[in-house]
N, C-alpha and C positions, 0 to 999 in steps of 0.2 A: 443519564448519565454514568452510573455507576456501571453499569451494564457494559459501556463502552469501554470503560478503563480496565475493566476485569476483561473483556474480549482483546484487549491491546496487550495485559502483560501473562495473563494466567496460563495460554499455551506456550507461549517464549520458555516460561519458567517450566511449564511440565516438561517440554521436550528436552532443556537442558538437564534437568535432575535425574529425567529417565533414563538417559542417556551416559550421565555418570554412574549410574547405579547398575547399567548393564553393559557399560563399557563398548556401546555400538550405536552409532549413530542412528543408523536405519531402524535399531529395533526400538529407539527411543521416540524418532518419528513417527512411526506405524501404530506404538500404542495409543500416541496423542491422538492421532487420529481416529483409530478406533474409538476412543474416548469420544472425543467431540461428534463423530459421525453416530455415535449412540444417544448422544444427548440432543442432536439435532433431530433423528427419528423418533425419540420419545417427546420431542414437541417444546423443549425447554429454551428455545429461542425466541426472541419477540419479532424480528424482522430479518431480512436479508443483508443488513450492514452489519451485523455482528455478525454473521457466518463469514463475511468478505473478510473482516477484520480477524477473525479467526484464524481466516487461512494466511494472510498475510502475516499473524504473529508467529505461527508455527513456522512459516520459512524463514523469519528472523531467527527463531529458535535453532534453526538447521545450520544456519550460515555462521550464528555463535559457537554451536559446538562443533562445527567442520574448522574452524578459524580455532578455537582453543584446542583441539587434538593435534592441529597441524604444528603448532606450536612446540605443545609437548612432545611430539616425536621428535622435532628437530633438537631442542634440548636435550634429548636423551640421546640422541645419536651423537651429538657430540662430545659428551662424557666418556 
C-alpha cells in the first residue's frame, strides 16, 4: 500500500520542486520523466498500476506548476 501512496505524491512533488529550482515547468517535468523512466527501465516498479499512478501524478504536478506560475505572473504584472 505504501508504494501506491508514494507513486501518488512523489512525482508530483518532484515536478513542483524541480520546476521551482529551474524556474521552468518544462525542464522540471522532463527531468522528472527521465528519473521515473530510468527507474522503470532498471525494474524498480512492481506492476503497471504504479506506473499509471506515476504518470497521473506527474500530470497533476505539471498542472499545479502551471497554475502557480500563472498566478505569480499575473500578480507581478499588476504591480
